[in-house]
N, C-alpha and C positions, 0 to 999 in steps of 0.2 A: 534384722531377722530375715532369713531367706526361706521361702516356702517352695517345695518341690511338687510339681504337678505332672500328670501324665497327658501327653498330647493325644487329643481325640482322633488325630489322623494317622500318625506313625507309631503311636503307643510308646514313644520314648519319653523319658523324664526331662523336664526343663524347669529352670529356676525362675521365681519371681521374687525380686528383692524389695526391701522396704521403700526404696526410692521409686520403684515401679508402681507399687500400690498407691503411693502418694500422688503420682502422676495420674493414674486412673481415677482416683478420687477427685482430683482437681478438674478434670474434664468430664466427670460424671459418666464413666463407662465401666462396665464390669471387667474383671481381669480376663486375659485371653484364654481360650480353650485349646489353642494350637501352639506348638513350639515356634520359636522365631523363624526357623527354616521353612516350616510348613506355611506360616503366615506369608513369608516372602514368596514362596512358590505360588500360593493362591493369587497374590497380587500380580505377579509376573505373567500368569496365565491369561490375564486380560490385556496384555501388551504385545501385539504382533511385532516382529522384527524384520519381516520380509516385505518385498515390494511386489505389487501386482498392478494390473491395468483393469479399471472398471469404468463403466459409463455412468455419468451423472444421471440420477433418476429424475432430475428436473429439466435439464437442458440437453441431455444426451451426449455431452462432451466426454471424450475419453481422457481419464486422468490417472496419474500414479496414485496408488492406494495402499493402505495397510490392510484392506479387507479382501480376503480371498474371493475369487469369483463364484465359488460354490456356496458362499454364505447367502442364504435366502431369508426372506421375511423381514427385511429391514430396508430403510430408505437411506441412500447415500447421495449427498450433494457435493459438487465440486467446490473449490475455494470461493469462486465468485458467487455462486448461487447460495452457499451457506451463509455468507456475510450480508447478503442483500436484505433489505427491509420489507420485501414483498411476501414474506411468510413470518408467522409468529408462533413460537413454541407454546404459547398459551392456548392455541387451537386444540392442543392435545391434552389439556388439563382435565382432571377427573377427581371425584370424591374418593376418600379412603373407605374401604369396606372392612369393618371390624370383624366380620365373620370369616375372613380369608387371611392367609399368611402374607406378611409384608413383601417378601422377595417375589412372590408370584405376581403381586400387583405392580411392583416396580418394574419387573421384567416386561410386562405388557406395555408400560409407558416407554421403556427403553427401546423396544422394538418399533414403536409408532413414531417417535420423534426423529426427524432426519439427522443423520450423522455427517460430520465433516469427512470427506473421502480420504483425507490424509492427516487427520487429527487437528492440525492447525498450520496455517500459512499466513504470516503477517509481514507485509511490506517486502515481498520477495520480487526480484527482477531476474528474468530469464533463468529461473530455477524451478521449473514445474515438476521436475523429477526428484523432489525432496519431501521429507515428512517431518512434522514437528519442527518447523523452521521459521526463522524470523530475521528480517533485516539483512539479507544476504543477496549476492549477485553472482550470476554465472556459475552456479553450483549444480552438482548432479549426484543423485543417489546418495544423499547424506541425510542422516537422522539426528535430531537434536543439534542443529547447526544454527549459530547466531553470529551476526556481524562479520561475515566472512565473504571472500571472493575467490572464484576459480578453484573451488575445492570439490573433490569427488570421492565417493566411497569412504565415508567416515561416520563416526558416531561421537557425539559430544565434541564438536569442532567449534571453537569460539575465537573470534577475532583473528582469524587466520587468512593467509593468502597463498594460493598455488600449492596446496597440500593434497596429496592423493594417498588413499589407503592409510588412514590414521584413526586412532582411537584415543579419546581423552587428550586433546591438544588445545593449547591456548597461546595466542600471540606468537604463532610460528609462521614463517614465510619460506616457501620452497622446501617442502618436506615430503618424505616418502617412507612409508612403513614405520610410522612413529607410534609409540604406545606410552601414554602418561608422560608427555613432554610439554614444556612451556618455554616461550621466549627463545626459540631456536631460529637460526637462519641457515638455509641450505644444509640440512642434516638428513641423512638417509639411514634407515635401519637403526633405530635407537629406542631404548627402553629406559624410562625413569631418568631422563637426561634433560638438563635445563641450562638456559643461557649459553648454549654451544653454537658454533658456526663452522661451516665448511668442513664438516666431519661426517664420518659414517661408522657403523658397527660399534655403537656405544651402549653401555649399560651403567646406570648409577653414576653418571658423570655430571659435573657442574663446571661451567665456564671453560670448556674445552674448545680449542680452536685448531683448525687445520690438522686433524688427527684421524687415525684409523685404528680400529680394533683396540678399544680402550675400555676398561672397567674401573669403577671407583677412582677416577682421576678428577682432581679439582684444580682449576685454573692453570692448565698446562697448554702449551702450543707445540706443534710439530712433534707429535708422538706416534709411534707405530708399535702395536702389540705391547702397550703399556711401558715402552721404553723411549727415551729421548731420541729424536731423529733430526732430520733437516727438512726444510721446506721443499727442497728438490726431491728428496727421497719420497716424501709424502705425496707430492704431485705425481711422481712416476707411478707409485702404487695405485693412486686414484685413477689415473688414466688407463692403467691396465685392467682395472676392475670395471669401471664405468665406461666401457667402450661399446656398449650395446649388445654384447654377446652373452647369451644365457649361460653357456658353459663357464665363462669367467666369473660371472656373478655367483653361480652355484658353488664354485670352489671357494670364493670369499665367504659365503654364508656358512660353509662347513668349518672354516677356520674360526669364524665368529662363535659358532657353537662350542668349539673346543676351548676357547678362552673363557666362555661363560661357565664351563664345568669347574674350572679352578678358581673362579672368582668368589670372594666372600660376600655374604649377604647380611643385612641387618634384620633385627626382628620385625621391624615395622618401617615401611617407607613413608617418610613424612617430613614436614618442615614446621617448626614452631608448634609442637604437639605437647599439650599439657594434660596429664591425667586422662589419657585416652587410649583406646585399643582398636585394632582393626588393621587397615592397610590403605595406603595412598591418602594420607591425611595432610592437610595444609591449613595452618592457622586455626587449630581447633582446641577446645578446652572442655573437659568433662564429657567427652563423646565416647561411648562404649560400643564395641562390636559394630563399627561403622566402616564403610568402604567407599573410596572415591568421593570424599566430601571435603569442603573447604570453607573457611571463615564461618565456622559454626560453633555453638556452645550448648551444652546440656542436651545432647541428642543420643539416641540409642537405637540400635538395629536399623540404621538408615543407610541408604546408598544413593550416590549420584545427586547429592544436594549441595546447595551453595547458600551462604549467608542465612543460615537457618538457626533456630534456637528452640529449646524446650519442646522437642518433637520425638516421637517414637514410631518406628515402623513406617517410614516414609521413603518411597522410591522415586527419585527425580524431582529436582528443582528447588524452590525456595519456600520455606514454611516456618511458621511459628505456632506453637501450641497445637500441633496437628498430630494425627494418629491414624495408622492403618489407611494410608492414602497413596495413590499412584499419580505421579505428575501433578504435584500440588504446588500452587503458587498463591500464597495468601496466609490468612490468619484463621486458626481453629477450623481446619478442614478435617472432618472425621469420616472414615469409611467412604472416601470419595475418589473420583477419577477425572483427571484432565480438567482441573479448574484453574482458570487464569484470573488473577487479581480478584479473588473472592474471599469472603470472610464469613465465619459462623455458618458453615455449610456442612450438612450431614447427609450421607447417602445421596450425593449429587454426582452427575456425570456431564462433562463437556459444557460447563457454564462459564460465562465471562462477565467480569465487572459487576458482580452481584453479591448480595449478602442476605443472611437470614433465610437460607434455603433448606428444605428437608425433602428428600426424595424427588429431586427435580432433574430434568434433562434438557440441554440445549438452550438454556435461558441466557439472555444478554441484558445487563443493566436492570435487573429486577430485585425485589426485596419482599420478604414475608410471603413465601410461596411454598406450597406443599403439593406434590404430584402435579406440578405445573399450573396450579390454580392459585390466584392471589387472594390474600386475606388481610384484614387489618392486623396491626401488631398484636392486639389482645387476642383475637381469634387464632392467629398463628401460634402464639405461645401456648395457648390452652390445648389446641388440637395436637400440636407437636408432643406435648407431655402425654396425652392420651395414647398416641400411636406408639411412643416409646414404651409405655406400660404394657401395651398389647404385645409388642415385640419381645419384651422380657418374658412374658407368659409363653410365647411360642419358641423361645430360645434363639431368636434371631438378632436381638440387639447386642451389639458388641462384636459382630462378625462382619468381615468384609464380604462383598458379593461372592457367592459360591462359584467355583470353577465351572460348574455345570451351566451357569448363566453366560459364560463367555462365548461370544459367537465365533471366536478364533479357534482354529485347529491348534491343539496344544503343541503339536510338532512345529508350528510356525512362530511360536512365542518365545519370549526371553526365558520362560520357565524351562523350555526344552534345552536351552543353552546351559543353564545352571543346575537344573534338576532333570536330566534326561530320562525318558521313559520309552518303552517300546509301544508299538501300536496296540498290542494286546492289553498291556497294563493300563493304558489310557482309556480304552473302551470299556474295560472291566469296571472302571470307576464311574462310567457314564459320562465321560468327557468327550469333547470333539476331537477327531483326528481327520485332517483334510489332506488330500493327495497333493503331490507335487504337480505343478502345471505341466501338462504333457505337450511339449512342442517337438518331441523327437520324431514322431511320424511325419510331421509337416516339413522338417528340415534335415532329416537323416541323410538324404542324398546330396545335401549341399555342405555338410559340415567338413571342416578341415581338422584332421586329427593330429597333424604335426606342424608346428610353427617353425619358421626359419630360426636358426640359432642366433643370427645376427640381424638386428633391426635394420641395419643398413641395406639388407637384401629385400626390404619391403618398401612399398609406396603407400601413400594415404588411401589408396584403393582397398587396402586390406581391411579398412573399417566397414566394408560392405560384406565381409565374410563372417562365417559362424564357426566358432571353435568349441572343442569338447574339453571340459575340465579334466585334468589328469587324475585328480583325486576322486571326484564325485560323479563324473560322467555328465554333469549338467552342461547344457549349451550356453555359450555366452558370446558377447560381442565386445569390440573395443571402439569407443566413440572417437571422433576426430580430435577433440581437445585432449583427451587422454593419450592418444597416439602422439600428438605433438609434444606433450609433457615427457613421455618416455624418450622420444627422439632427442629432444633438447638436452636432456640430462644423462644421456648415455645408458639408459636402462633398456633391457630387453623386454619384449612383449610378455605379459604374464601367462603362465601355463595353467593357472588355477582361476576358476570363476570368482567373481567378487564375493559371493556367499562363502566360498571356502576360505578365501583370504580373510574375510571378516571373522570367521570362526577361529582361525589360527591366532588372530590378534586377541580375541577374547580369552583364549587359553592362557595367555601370558598374565592375565589379571586374576587367575584362579589359584587356589580355592578361596572362597569367602567363609573361612572357618578358622577358629583359633585352637592351637594345641599348646601344651606345656612342653618346653624344650630347654636344654642347658647349653651354655656357650661352648663352642668348639675350639676356642682359642687356647693354645699352649705356649704362646710366645713369652719367653722369660723377660723381655724388655717391658712388658705391660705390668700393670699394678699388682697382679697376682704372683709375680716372680716365677720361681722354678716350678711351682705347681700349676696345674691346669686351672683355668677360670671355672669357678663354681656357680656363677650367676645363672639364675633361672629366669625365664620370661615366657610370655604368651606370644605366639607367632602364627602366621599363616603357613609356615613351612612345617609340614607333618614330620614327626619324629623319624619315620622311615625314609623320608625323601633324601636325595643325595646332596642337596645344597649344603655348603659350609656356612653355618650361621653363627655370627658373633653377637654377643650382647652389645648394647649400644655403647657402653664404656670402652670395650675393646675395639669396636668398629671405629669409633672416633680416634682412638689412639693409633690405629693402623692406617687410616685413610686420610683424615683431615690434617 
């Protein structure tokens, strides 16, 4: 039985199914009051996606940060200081006051406890300008990067080497402008392409070698524009494009866009998908309305998770039996943010290797704590239930942290990327809007507005210059390692800032919404014969969008 409710934020109707009610009952939380999109927006408003410089409030060191310089009233520690043992988050512990709302008290603790200046940095080498990163070396301006070397300007980069400007990549080496790609070697400008090498301008390809301008090709070598060619012709075309000249590259990108227009798409991009919906799914079963997840089972409304099970409304990382959490790694994390290897944690923020937490911030290797104060197991369980009962009376229990509690400017968060709002709309709701960092006055007389067409006309000294983004007007620089990457692989210097390039990559993964649509196939050689295919499906391609979308049966018959 499905129950329809009205979202208390957008006033749109949304459905709660029997399986959802069973899940809420299992973890003992009330059903949601917001629709899935508004719940996602609320979580994303607590996750900044931009990079800033801030000074550590403990040692004074300048560090890369997710925290805008205008955010006041909080303490921010650099990576070294945050992990040191010379401070203890128990120092900020306090009693719960049953005469006051929960979120008001939690926010006071949240503001008092020092925060990691870049969320988390574990075992990083020569990679100070990264955030949410672990076990990587010589990386720069990368977010959610693990086990990688010499990578720059990326998000969710895992086990990669020498990759620049990439989004959702794994096991890739020498890559440029890759989106949703795995196991590639020397591949440039590719989307949803895997196990390919020495190729460029690919979409929906598998096992493609030494080819250019290909879509929906499987296990082919020496192809040009989806047609067989020769190694000599492919090399000639490659050398003409990747000669370091911007004009040549832009001509190639225009051709790439043309072949994409006539390319067919499948309802859902995925591999080994069973009884699931969403997009970019790998090895999943019983996962509904999920995006960019892998090796997961029985999840719903989740994004960017791996090896997870029995979870709902989780954004980023590895979870089991978790709900309404952001950057969750562990078991039964409810309404929490940035927990690493934690279990049975509710309304917790930035805690590590801990369990049985309620309303805690910044704890490491702790158990049975409430508002950063330790209790015996019996005291903890008794007080926790009393606080939950209090929160149910105030209408707070079952809700994620309000957007009004986020210290981030909405315009700098992932929420703005997926749920864009104007400054007026944000402020009308009482949320934060923070300005762009103004460096224009400082550097306006030094900026170069026009780059040489050919990188061969430049020297490494150009890394000392400042450029203006052709799209946004932002100022940006090119670092020496980045310059050497472009020069080595025949790429021109970018005309767009890293922020603008990042935004364009994210556009390729949208929307995160499902519509009903019918197969566009009319090929008589397929199972439906002379009549057009009548198969219907749910897909992220809107009915009015121009993409040619086949059902999975017709797609397999045509492509594989």
